[in-house]
PyMOL Python script that loads the backbone (N, CA, C, O; Angstrom):
from pymol import cmd

cmd.read_pdbstr("""\
ATOM      1  N   MET A   1     -44.437  20.830  23.135  1.00  0.00           N
ATOM      2  CA  MET A   1     -45.198  20.030  22.661  1.00  0.00           C
ATOM      3  C   MET A   1     -45.372  19.189  23.691  1.00  0.00           C
ATOM      4  O   MET A   1     -44.404  18.645  24.222  1.00  0.00           O
ATOM      5  N   ARG A   2     -46.468  19.010  24.042  1.00  0.00           N
ATOM      6  CA  ARG A   2     -47.277  18.230  25.124  1.00  0.00           C
ATOM      7  C   ARG A   2     -47.198  16.677  24.885  1.00  0.00           C
ATOM      8  O   ARG A   2     -47.631  16.201  23.835  1.00  0.00           O
ATOM      9  N   ASN A   3     -46.848  16.182  25.502  1.00  0.00           N
ATOM     10  CA  ASN A   3     -46.653  14.054  25.367  1.00  0.00           C
ATOM     11  C   ASN A   3     -48.138  13.692  26.111  1.00  0.00           C
ATOM     12  O   ASN A   3     -48.382  14.027  27.270  1.00  0.00           O
ATOM     13  N   LEU A   4     -48.781  13.188  25.522  1.00  0.00           N
ATOM     14  CA  LEU A   4     -49.966  12.720  26.485  1.00  0.00           C
ATOM     15  C   LEU A   4     -50.036  11.798  26.988  1.00  0.00           C
ATOM     16  O   LEU A   4     -50.908  11.584  27.830  1.00  0.00           O
ATOM     17  N   CYS A   5     -49.160  10.957  26.651  1.00  0.00           N
ATOM     18  CA  CYS A   5     -48.995   9.835  27.261  1.00  0.00           C
ATOM     19  C   CYS A   5     -48.410  10.172  28.801  1.00  0.00           C
ATOM     20  O   CYS A   5     -48.866   9.725  29.854  1.00  0.00           O
ATOM     21  N   MET A   6     -47.035  11.276  28.600  1.00  0.00           N
ATOM     22  CA  MET A   6     -46.419  11.634  29.861  1.00  0.00           C
ATOM     23  C   MET A   6     -46.578  12.763  30.502  1.00  0.00           C
ATOM     24  O   MET A   6     -45.821  13.018  31.439  1.00  0.00           O
ATOM     25  N   GLY A   7     -47.311  13.411  30.229  1.00  0.00           N
ATOM     26  CA  GLY A   7     -47.588  14.436  30.664  1.00  0.00           C
ATOM     27  C   GLY A   7     -46.207  15.590  30.433  1.00  0.00           C
ATOM     28  O   GLY A   7     -45.837  16.574  31.073  1.00  0.00           O
ATOM     29  N   LEU A   8     -45.948  15.239  29.800  1.00  0.00           N
ATOM     30  CA  LEU A   8     -44.215  15.973  29.594  1.00  0.00           C
ATOM     31  C   LEU A   8     -44.272  17.251  28.549  1.00  0.00           C
ATOM     32  O   LEU A   8     -45.270  17.103  27.844  1.00  0.00           O
ATOM     33  N   SER A   9     -43.688  18.227  28.267  1.00  0.00           N
ATOM     34  CA  SER A   9     -43.820  18.893  27.180  1.00  0.00           C
ATOM     35  C   SER A   9     -41.761  19.032  26.931  1.00  0.00           C
ATOM     36  O   SER A   9     -40.826  18.991  27.731  1.00  0.00           O
ATOM     37  N   VAL A  10     -41.835  19.177  25.640  1.00  0.00           N
ATOM     38  CA  VAL A  10     -40.493  19.503  25.222  1.00  0.00           C
ATOM     39  C   VAL A  10     -40.071  20.909  24.590  1.00  0.00           C
ATOM     40  O   VAL A  10     -40.339  21.021  23.393  1.00  0.00           O
ATOM     41  N   PRO A  11     -39.642  21.663  25.017  1.00  0.00           N
ATOM     42  CA  PRO A  11     -38.327  21.336  25.695  1.00  0.00           C
ATOM     43  C   PRO A  11     -38.712  22.052  27.620  1.00  0.00           C
ATOM     44  O   PRO A  11     -38.044  22.182  28.646  1.00  0.00           O
ATOM     45  N   GLU A  12     -39.940  22.292  27.263  1.00  0.00           N
ATOM     46  CA  GLU A  12     -40.459  23.095  29.087  1.00  0.00           C
ATOM     47  C   GLU A  12     -40.170  22.039  30.165  1.00  0.00           C
ATOM     48  O   GLU A  12     -39.731  22.328  31.278  1.00  0.00           O
ATOM     49  N   ASP A  13     -40.400  21.019  29.826  1.00  0.00           N
ATOM     50  CA  ASP A  13     -39.906  19.819  30.894  1.00  0.00           C
ATOM     51  C   ASP A  13     -38.999  18.787  30.999  1.00  0.00           C
ATOM     52  O   ASP A  13     -38.589  18.183  31.990  1.00  0.00           O
ATOM     53  N   LEU A  14     -38.702  18.657  29.609  1.00  0.00           N
ATOM     54  CA  LEU A  14     -37.389  17.840  28.936  1.00  0.00           C
ATOM     55  C   LEU A  14     -36.800  18.139  28.073  1.00  0.00           C
ATOM     56  O   LEU A  14     -37.571  18.461  27.169  1.00  0.00           O
ATOM     57  N   SER A  15     -35.592  18.250  27.734  1.00  0.00           N
ATOM     58  CA  SER A  15     -34.443  18.164  26.659  1.00  0.00           C
ATOM     59  C   SER A  15     -34.200  17.561  26.133  1.00  0.00           C
ATOM     60  O   SER A  15     -33.711  16.571  26.676  1.00  0.00           O
ATOM     61  N   VAL A  16     -34.323  17.560  24.210  1.00  0.00           N
ATOM     62  CA  VAL A  16     -33.734  15.781  23.945  1.00  0.00           C
ATOM     63  C   VAL A  16     -33.058  16.499  22.786  1.00  0.00           C
ATOM     64  O   VAL A  16     -33.467  17.406  22.062  1.00  0.00           O
ATOM     65  N   ILE A  17     -31.746  15.742  22.821  1.00  0.00           N
ATOM     66  CA  ILE A  17     -30.747  15.778  21.810  1.00  0.00           C
ATOM     67  C   ILE A  17     -30.610  14.709  21.157  1.00  0.00           C
ATOM     68  O   ILE A  17     -30.262  13.710  21.787  1.00  0.00           O
ATOM     69  N   GLY A  18     -30.847  14.611  19.687  1.00  0.00           N
ATOM     70  CA  GLY A  18     -30.323  13.594  18.775  1.00  0.00           C
ATOM     71  C   GLY A  18     -28.995  13.382  18.201  1.00  0.00           C
ATOM     72  O   GLY A  18     -28.236  14.160  18.780  1.00  0.00           O
ATOM     73  N   PHE A  19     -28.353  12.685  17.321  1.00  0.00           N
ATOM     74  CA  PHE A  19     -27.487  11.889  16.998  1.00  0.00           C
ATOM     75  C   PHE A  19     -27.339  12.202  15.560  1.00  0.00           C
ATOM     76  O   PHE A  19     -28.384  11.892  14.988  1.00  0.00           O
ATOM     77  N   ASP A  20     -26.286  12.790  14.579  1.00  0.00           N
ATOM     78  CA  ASP A  20     -26.066  12.689  13.437  1.00  0.00           C
ATOM     79  C   ASP A  20     -27.073  13.711  12.347  1.00  0.00           C
ATOM     80  O   ASP A  20     -27.194  13.864  11.132  1.00  0.00           O
ATOM     81  N   ASP A  21     -27.643  14.238  13.524  1.00  0.00           N
ATOM     82  CA  ASP A  21     -28.272  15.352  12.154  1.00  0.00           C
ATOM     83  C   ASP A  21     -28.851  15.051  11.157  1.00  0.00           C
ATOM     84  O   ASP A  21     -28.677  15.806  10.200  1.00  0.00           O
ATOM     85  N   VAL A  22     -29.634  14.017  10.993  1.00  0.00           N
ATOM     86  CA  VAL A  22     -30.400  13.253   9.577  1.00  0.00           C
ATOM     87  C   VAL A  22     -31.588  14.608   9.415  1.00  0.00           C
ATOM     88  O   VAL A  22     -31.863  15.478  10.241  1.00  0.00           O
ATOM     89  N   ARG A  23     -31.974  14.450   8.436  1.00  0.00           N
ATOM     90  CA  ARG A  23     -32.527  15.423   7.536  1.00  0.00           C
ATOM     91  C   ARG A  23     -34.212  15.974   8.182  1.00  0.00           C
ATOM     92  O   ARG A  23     -34.835  17.029   8.064  1.00  0.00           O
ATOM     93  N   GLU A  24     -34.494  14.700   8.862  1.00  0.00           N
ATOM     94  CA  GLU A  24     -35.925  14.903   9.497  1.00  0.00           C
ATOM     95  C   GLU A  24     -35.370  15.651  10.730  1.00  0.00           C
ATOM     96  O   GLU A  24     -36.418  15.988  11.280  1.00  0.00           O
ATOM     97  N   CYS A  25     -34.464  16.070  11.423  1.00  0.00           N
ATOM     98  CA  CYS A  25     -34.160  16.787  12.741  1.00  0.00           C
ATOM     99  C   CYS A  25     -34.958  18.032  12.582  1.00  0.00           C
ATOM    100  O   CYS A  25     -35.686  18.275  13.544  1.00  0.00           O
ATOM    101  N   GLU A  26     -35.001  19.043  11.402  1.00  0.00           N
ATOM    102  CA  GLU A  26     -35.253  20.121  11.575  1.00  0.00           C
ATOM    103  C   GLU A  26     -36.834  20.012  10.984  1.00  0.00           C
ATOM    104  O   GLU A  26     -37.367  21.086  10.706  1.00  0.00           O
ATOM    105  N   THR A  27     -37.599  18.793  10.781  1.00  0.00           N
ATOM    106  CA  THR A  27     -38.726  19.048  10.719  1.00  0.00           C
ATOM    107  C   THR A  27     -40.067  18.247  11.588  1.00  0.00           C
ATOM    108  O   THR A  27     -41.258  18.098  11.314  1.00  0.00           O
ATOM    109  N   PHE A  28     -39.244  17.854  12.700  1.00  0.00           N
ATOM    110  CA  PHE A  28     -39.574  17.513  13.922  1.00  0.00           C
ATOM    111  C   PHE A  28     -40.395  18.806  14.477  1.00  0.00           C
ATOM    112  O   PHE A  28     -40.092  19.972  14.224  1.00  0.00           O
ATOM    113  N   VAL A  29     -41.444  18.401  15.246  1.00  0.00           N
ATOM    114  CA  VAL A  29     -41.990  19.494  16.277  1.00  0.00           C
ATOM    115  C   VAL A  29     -41.969  19.379  17.492  1.00  0.00           C
ATOM    116  O   VAL A  29     -43.015  18.881  17.909  1.00  0.00           O
ATOM    117  N   PRO A  30     -41.162  19.645  18.353  1.00  0.00           N
ATOM    118  CA  PRO A  30     -40.033  20.899  17.978  1.00  0.00           C
ATOM    119  C   PRO A  30     -38.956  20.099  17.344  1.00  0.00           C
ATOM    120  O   PRO A  30     -38.744  18.887  17.372  1.00  0.00           O
ATOM    121  N   ALA A  31     -38.115  21.406  16.570  1.00  0.00           N
ATOM    122  CA  ALA A  31     -37.075  20.739  16.114  1.00  0.00           C
ATOM    123  C   ALA A  31     -35.902  20.027  16.721  1.00  0.00           C
ATOM    124  O   ALA A  31     -35.470  20.340  17.830  1.00  0.00           O
ATOM    125  N   LEU A  32     -35.462  19.203  16.093  1.00  0.00           N
ATOM    126  CA  LEU A  32     -34.485  18.422  17.453  1.00  0.00           C
ATOM    127  C   LEU A  32     -33.146  18.881  17.297  1.00  0.00           C
ATOM    128  O   LEU A  32     -32.579  19.136  16.235  1.00  0.00           O
ATOM    129  N   THR A  33     -32.828  18.939  18.108  1.00  0.00           N
ATOM    130  CA  THR A  33     -30.969  19.861  18.570  1.00  0.00           C
ATOM    131  C   THR A  33     -30.134  18.597  18.219  1.00  0.00           C
ATOM    132  O   THR A  33     -30.490  17.641  18.909  1.00  0.00           O
ATOM    133  N   THR A  34     -29.444  18.399  17.622  1.00  0.00           N
ATOM    134  CA  THR A  34     -28.664  17.051  17.188  1.00  0.00           C
ATOM    135  C   THR A  34     -27.378  17.417  17.596  1.00  0.00           C
ATOM    136  O   THR A  34     -27.201  18.485  18.183  1.00  0.00           O
ATOM    137  N   ILE A  35     -25.986  16.248  17.222  1.00  0.00           N
ATOM    138  CA  ILE A  35     -25.034  16.234  16.844  1.00  0.00           C
ATOM    139  C   ILE A  35     -24.466  16.566  15.813  1.00  0.00           C
ATOM    140  O   ILE A  35     -25.218  16.123  14.945  1.00  0.00           O
ATOM    141  N   LYS A  36     -23.672  17.031  15.335  1.00  0.00           N
ATOM    142  CA  LYS A  36     -23.458  16.370  13.666  1.00  0.00           C
ATOM    143  C   LYS A  36     -22.065  16.282  13.659  1.00  0.00           C
ATOM    144  O   LYS A  36     -21.291  17.070  14.202  1.00  0.00           O
ATOM    145  N   GLN A  37     -21.703  14.997  12.831  1.00  0.00           N
ATOM    146  CA  GLN A  37     -20.140  14.570  12.481  1.00  0.00           C
ATOM    147  C   GLN A  37     -20.013  15.383  11.097  1.00  0.00           C
ATOM    148  O   GLN A  37     -21.030  15.943  10.689  1.00  0.00           O
ATOM    149  N   ASP A  38     -18.914  15.472  10.408  1.00  0.00           N
ATOM    150  CA  ASP A  38     -18.447  15.190   9.346  1.00  0.00           C
ATOM    151  C   ASP A  38     -18.071  13.828   8.727  1.00  0.00           C
ATOM    152  O   ASP A  38     -17.227  12.966   8.971  1.00  0.00           O
ATOM    153  N   HIS A  39     -19.347  14.050   7.556  1.00  0.00           N
ATOM    154  CA  HIS A  39     -19.443  12.315   7.375  1.00  0.00           C
ATOM    155  C   HIS A  39     -18.291  11.958   6.447  1.00  0.00           C
ATOM    156  O   HIS A  39     -17.644  10.914   6.522  1.00  0.00           O
ATOM    157  N   GLY A  40     -18.094  12.984   5.520  1.00  0.00           N
ATOM    158  CA  GLY A  40     -16.779  13.033   4.708  1.00  0.00           C
ATOM    159  C   GLY A  40     -15.600  12.351   5.464  1.00  0.00           C
ATOM    160  O   GLY A  40     -15.066  11.252   5.311  1.00  0.00           O
ATOM    161  N   GLN A  41     -15.382  13.348   6.307  1.00  0.00           N
ATOM    162  CA  GLN A  41     -13.609  13.219   7.215  1.00  0.00           C
ATOM    163  C   GLN A  41     -14.265  11.468   8.182  1.00  0.00           C
ATOM    164  O   GLN A  41     -13.400  10.700   8.602  1.00  0.00           O
ATOM    165  N   ARG A  42     -15.319  11.226   8.318  1.00  0.00           N
ATOM    166  CA  ARG A  42     -15.515   9.725   9.254  1.00  0.00           C
ATOM    167  C   ARG A  42     -15.069   8.673   8.105  1.00  0.00           C
ATOM    168  O   ARG A  42     -14.342   7.682   8.182  1.00  0.00           O
ATOM    169  N   ALA A  43     -15.808   9.278   6.941  1.00  0.00           N
ATOM    170  CA  ALA A  43     -15.474   7.894   5.507  1.00  0.00           C
ATOM    171  C   ALA A  43     -13.926   7.673   5.570  1.00  0.00           C
ATOM    172  O   ALA A  43     -13.310   6.648   5.864  1.00  0.00           O
ATOM    173  N   ALA A  44     -13.459   8.919   5.213  1.00  0.00           N
ATOM    174  CA  ALA A  44     -12.000   8.840   5.138  1.00  0.00           C
ATOM    175  C   ALA A  44     -11.212   8.393   5.975  1.00  0.00           C
ATOM    176  O   ALA A  44     -10.122   7.988   5.571  1.00  0.00           O
ATOM    177  N   LEU A  45     -11.510   8.339   7.289  1.00  0.00           N
ATOM    178  CA  LEU A  45     -10.767   7.734   8.142  1.00  0.00           C
ATOM    179  C   LEU A  45     -10.900   6.602   8.504  1.00  0.00           C
ATOM    180  O   LEU A  45     -10.113   6.174   9.348  1.00  0.00           O
ATOM    181  N   ALA A  46     -12.026   5.682   7.938  1.00  0.00           N
ATOM    182  CA  ALA A  46     -12.281   4.498   8.051  1.00  0.00           C
ATOM    183  C   ALA A  46     -11.740   3.834   7.022  1.00  0.00           C
ATOM    184  O   ALA A  46     -11.409   2.656   7.160  1.00  0.00           O
ATOM    185  N   VAL A  47     -11.566   4.544   5.770  1.00  0.00           N
ATOM    186  CA  VAL A  47     -10.774   4.115   4.952  1.00  0.00           C
ATOM    187  C   VAL A  47      -9.195   4.099   4.871  1.00  0.00           C
ATOM    188  O   VAL A  47      -8.453   3.557   4.051  1.00  0.00           O
ATOM    189  N   LYS A  48      -8.872   5.003   6.182  1.00  0.00           N
ATOM    190  CA  LYS A  48      -7.078   4.621   6.171  1.00  0.00           C
ATOM    191  C   LYS A  48      -6.626   4.134   7.346  1.00  0.00           C
ATOM    192  O   LYS A  48      -5.475   4.103   7.783  1.00  0.00           O
ATOM    193  N   MET A  49      -8.130   3.574   8.043  1.00  0.00           N
ATOM    194  CA  MET A  49      -8.087   2.799   9.197  1.00  0.00           C
ATOM    195  C   MET A  49      -7.947   0.890   8.944  1.00  0.00           C
ATOM    196  O   MET A  49      -7.322  -0.034   9.462  1.00  0.00           O
ATOM    197  N   LEU A  50      -9.129   1.107   7.633  1.00  0.00           N
ATOM    198  CA  LEU A  50      -8.756  -0.109   6.999  1.00  0.00           C
ATOM    199  C   LEU A  50      -7.315  -0.584   6.383  1.00  0.00           C
ATOM    200  O   LEU A  50      -6.914  -1.745   6.460  1.00  0.00           O
ATOM    201  N   TYR A  51      -6.740   0.273   5.883  1.00  0.00           N
ATOM    202  CA  TYR A  51      -5.719   0.239   4.959  1.00  0.00           C
ATOM    203  C   TYR A  51      -4.395   0.149   6.131  1.00  0.00           C
ATOM    204  O   TYR A  51      -3.416  -0.589   6.019  1.00  0.00           O
ATOM    205  N   GLN A  52      -4.681   1.153   7.310  1.00  0.00           N
ATOM    206  CA  GLN A  52      -3.509   0.392   8.073  1.00  0.00           C
ATOM    207  C   GLN A  52      -3.969  -1.197   9.187  1.00  0.00           C
ATOM    208  O   GLN A  52      -3.139  -1.939   9.712  1.00  0.00           O
ATOM    209  N   LEU A  53      -5.169  -1.304   9.256  1.00  0.00           N
ATOM    210  CA  LEU A  53      -5.388  -2.670   9.468  1.00  0.00           C
ATOM    211  C   LEU A  53      -4.603  -3.806   9.088  1.00  0.00           C
ATOM    212  O   LEU A  53      -3.893  -4.594   9.713  1.00  0.00           O
ATOM    213  N   LYS A  54      -5.064  -3.613   7.402  1.00  0.00           N
ATOM    214  CA  LYS A  54      -4.650  -4.386   6.380  1.00  0.00           C
ATOM    215  C   LYS A  54      -2.753  -4.089   6.464  1.00  0.00           C
ATOM    216  O   LYS A  54      -2.142  -5.065   6.029  1.00  0.00           O
ATOM    217  N   ASN A  55      -2.282  -3.491   6.711  1.00  0.00           N
ATOM    218  CA  ASN A  55      -0.975  -3.425   6.910  1.00  0.00           C
ATOM    219  C   ASN A  55      -0.128  -3.792   8.281  1.00  0.00           C
ATOM    220  O   ASN A  55       1.101  -3.728   8.279  1.00  0.00           O
ATOM    221  N   GLY A  56      -0.790  -4.133   9.310  1.00  0.00           N
ATOM    222  CA  GLY A  56      -0.488  -4.380  10.227  1.00  0.00           C
ATOM    223  C   GLY A  56      -0.656  -3.531  11.593  1.00  0.00           C
ATOM    224  O   GLY A  56       0.148  -3.812  12.482  1.00  0.00           O
ATOM    225  N   GLY A  57      -1.408  -2.736  11.802  1.00  0.00           N
ATOM    226  CA  GLY A  57      -1.643  -1.818  12.845  1.00  0.00           C
ATOM    227  C   GLY A  57      -2.781  -0.760  12.554  1.00  0.00           C
ATOM    228  O   GLY A  57      -2.879  -0.248  11.439  1.00  0.00           O
ATOM    229  N   VAL A  58      -3.740  -0.409  13.717  1.00  0.00           N
ATOM    230  CA  VAL A  58      -4.936   0.737  13.553  1.00  0.00           C
ATOM    231  C   VAL A  58      -4.529   1.129  15.011  1.00  0.00           C
ATOM    232  O   VAL A  58      -3.999   0.429  15.874  1.00  0.00           O
ATOM    233  N   ASP A  59      -5.027   2.799  15.062  1.00  0.00           N
ATOM    234  CA  ASP A  59      -4.913   3.140  16.100  1.00  0.00           C
ATOM    235  C   ASP A  59      -6.530   2.841  16.697  1.00  0.00           C
ATOM    236  O   ASP A  59      -7.591   2.974  16.087  1.00  0.00           O
ATOM    237  N   LYS A  60      -6.302   2.410  18.048  1.00  0.00           N
ATOM    238  CA  LYS A  60      -7.630   2.059  18.369  1.00  0.00           C
ATOM    239  C   LYS A  60      -8.740   3.357  19.304  1.00  0.00           C
ATOM    240  O   LYS A  60      -9.921   3.426  19.647  1.00  0.00           O
ATOM    241  N   ASN A  61      -7.447   4.258  19.414  1.00  0.00           N
ATOM    242  CA  ASN A  61      -8.598   5.340  19.949  1.00  0.00           C
ATOM    243  C   ASN A  61      -8.798   6.903  19.148  1.00  0.00           C
ATOM    244  O   ASN A  61      -8.015   7.832  19.346  1.00  0.00           O
ATOM    245  N   VAL A  62      -9.645   6.967  18.489  1.00  0.00           N
ATOM    246  CA  VAL A  62      -9.821   7.630  17.344  1.00  0.00           C
ATOM    247  C   VAL A  62     -11.063   8.753  17.814  1.00  0.00           C
ATOM    248  O   VAL A  62     -12.154   8.347  18.214  1.00  0.00           O
ATOM    249  N   ARG A  63     -10.765  10.042  17.715  1.00  0.00           N
ATOM    250  CA  ARG A  63     -11.746  11.252  18.144  1.00  0.00           C
ATOM    251  C   ARG A  63     -12.009  11.962  16.869  1.00  0.00           C
ATOM    252  O   ARG A  63     -10.978  12.251  16.262  1.00  0.00           O
ATOM    253  N   LEU A  64     -13.313  12.381  16.206  1.00  0.00           N
ATOM    254  CA  LEU A  64     -13.546  13.382  15.649  1.00  0.00           C
ATOM    255  C   LEU A  64     -14.322  14.110  15.933  1.00  0.00           C
ATOM    256  O   LEU A  64     -15.292  13.723  16.585  1.00  0.00           O
ATOM    257  N   PRO A  65     -14.166  15.672  15.488  1.00  0.00           N
ATOM    258  CA  PRO A  65     -15.049  16.680  16.196  1.00  0.00           C
ATOM    259  C   PRO A  65     -16.331  16.236  15.492  1.00  0.00           C
ATOM    260  O   PRO A  65     -16.641  15.409  14.635  1.00  0.00           O
ATOM    261  N   VAL A  66     -17.048  17.332  16.381  1.00  0.00           N
ATOM    262  CA  VAL A  66     -18.425  17.038  16.215  1.00  0.00           C
ATOM    263  C   VAL A  66     -19.150  18.839  16.592  1.00  0.00           C
ATOM    264  O   VAL A  66     -18.579  19.816  17.077  1.00  0.00           O
ATOM    265  N   THR A  67     -20.288  18.701  16.215  1.00  0.00           N
ATOM    266  CA  THR A  67     -20.682  20.116  16.451  1.00  0.00           C
ATOM    267  C   THR A  67     -22.111  19.870  16.809  1.00  0.00           C
ATOM    268  O   THR A  67     -22.787  18.919  16.418  1.00  0.00           O
ATOM    269  N   LEU A  68     -22.510  20.884  17.636  1.00  0.00           N
ATOM    270  CA  LEU A  68     -23.672  21.309  18.645  1.00  0.00           C
ATOM    271  C   LEU A  68     -24.628  21.736  17.567  1.00  0.00           C
ATOM    272  O   LEU A  68     -24.329  22.868  17.187  1.00  0.00           O
ATOM    273  N   ILE A  69     -25.925  21.122  16.782  1.00  0.00           N
ATOM    274  CA  ILE A  69     -26.900  22.072  16.177  1.00  0.00           C
ATOM    275  C   ILE A  69     -27.912  22.112  17.152  1.00  0.00           C
ATOM    276  O   ILE A  69     -28.262  21.043  17.652  1.00  0.00           O
ATOM    277  N   THR A  70     -28.570  23.413  17.594  1.00  0.00           N
ATOM    278  CA  THR A  70     -29.091  23.418  18.693  1.00  0.00           C
ATOM    279  C   THR A  70     -30.259  24.086  17.753  1.00  0.00           C
ATOM    280  O   THR A  70     -30.287  24.785  16.740  1.00  0.00           O
ATOM    281  N   ARG A  71     -31.378  23.376  18.804  1.00  0.00           N
ATOM    282  CA  ARG A  71     -32.762  23.676  17.228  1.00  0.00           C
ATOM    283  C   ARG A  71     -33.729  23.693  18.804  1.00  0.00           C
ATOM    284  O   ARG A  71     -33.161  23.427  19.864  1.00  0.00           O
ATOM    285  N   ASP A  72     -35.051  24.000  18.759  1.00  0.00           N
ATOM    286  CA  ASP A  72     -35.832  24.066  19.287  1.00  0.00           C
ATOM    287  C   ASP A  72     -36.162  22.708  20.336  1.00  0.00           C
ATOM    288  O   ASP A  72     -37.360  22.633  20.612  1.00  0.00           O
ATOM    289  N   SER A  73     -35.596  22.003  20.744  1.00  0.00           N
ATOM    290  CA  SER A  73     -35.672  20.628  21.720  1.00  0.00           C
ATOM    291  C   SER A  73     -35.260  20.815  23.067  1.00  0.00           C
ATOM    292  O   SER A  73     -35.521  20.163  24.078  1.00  0.00           O
ATOM    293  N   VAL A  74     -34.405  22.066  22.845  1.00  0.00           N
ATOM    294  CA  VAL A  74     -33.332  22.049  24.198  1.00  0.00           C
ATOM    295  C   VAL A  74     -33.954  23.566  24.649  1.00  0.00           C
ATOM    296  O   VAL A  74     -34.554  24.359  23.923  1.00  0.00           O
ATOM    297  N   ARG A  75     -33.628  23.698  26.011  1.00  0.00           N
ATOM    298  CA  ARG A  75     -33.643  25.282  26.828  1.00  0.00           C
ATOM    299  C   ARG A  75     -32.757  25.207  27.467  1.00  0.00           C
ATOM    300  O   ARG A  75     -32.195  24.119  27.584  1.00  0.00           O
ATOM    301  N   SER A  76     -32.228  26.500  28.219  1.00  0.00           N
ATOM    302  CA  SER A  76     -31.174  26.452  29.183  1.00  0.00           C
ATOM    303  C   SER A  76     -31.832  26.239  30.457  1.00  0.00           C
ATOM    304  O   SER A  76     -33.039  26.409  30.627  1.00  0.00           O
ATOM    305  N   VAL A  77     -30.895  25.809  31.477  1.00  0.00           N
ATOM    306  CA  VAL A  77     -31.404  25.731  32.230  1.00  0.00           C
ATOM    307  C   VAL A  77     -29.980  26.331  33.321  1.00  0.00           C
ATOM    308  O   VAL A  77     -28.766  26.135  33.254  1.00  0.00           O
ATOM    309  N   ASN A  78     -30.864  27.134  34.301  1.00  0.00           N
ATOM    310  CA  ASN A  78     -29.778  27.657  35.157  1.00  0.00           C
ATOM    311  C   ASN A  78     -29.184  26.691  36.533  1.00  0.00           C
ATOM    312  O   ASN A  78     -29.841  26.858  37.560  1.00  0.00           O
ATOM    313  N   MET A  79     -28.650  26.243  36.577  1.00  0.00           N
ATOM    314  CA  MET A  79     -27.936  25.485  37.443  1.00  0.00           C
ATOM    315  C   MET A  79     -27.668  25.946  39.087  1.00  0.00           C
ATOM    316  O   MET A  79     -27.864  25.187  40.036  1.00  0.00           O
ATOM    317  N   HIS A  80     -27.363  26.823  39.155  1.00  0.00           N
ATOM    318  CA  HIS A  80     -27.044  27.557  40.506  1.00  0.00           C
ATOM    319  C   HIS A  80     -28.409  28.071  41.299  1.00  0.00           C
ATOM    320  O   HIS A  80     -29.359  28.528  40.664  1.00  0.00           O
ATOM    321  N   LYS A  81     -28.419  27.964  42.626  1.00  0.00           N
ATOM    322  CA  LYS A  81     -29.310  28.199  43.509  1.00  0.00           C
ATOM    323  C   LYS A  81     -29.236  29.467  43.912  1.00  0.00           C
ATOM    324  O   LYS A  81     -28.033  29.721  43.983  1.00  0.00           O
ATOM    325  N   LYS A  82     -29.901  30.466  44.235  1.00  0.00           N
ATOM    326  CA  LYS A  82     -29.575  31.773  44.837  1.00  0.00           C
ATOM    327  C   LYS A  82     -29.591  31.774  46.306  1.00  0.00           C
ATOM    328  O   LYS A  82     -29.335  32.807  46.925  1.00  0.00           O
TER     329      LYS A  82
END
""", "prot")
cmd.dss("prot")
cmd.show_as("cartoon", "prot")
cmd.util.cbc("prot")
cmd.orient("prot")
């Protein structure tokens, strides 16, 4: 897709990645590559952390697994020069 303002094309000139895998990601042209989280797991952890906070302490560093959903807005790039 050619951007008329900048003269750039996705993904030929520029790769684009979104976050949260909203429903519209698949309908964009080109379809948007995105990072997906498990919303149920995130909600359950939030409830657990609120309970911990109420009872005196909470983990400050939390990491949840994510998944890369590859669609048409990125392409492979060879970073090694021959």
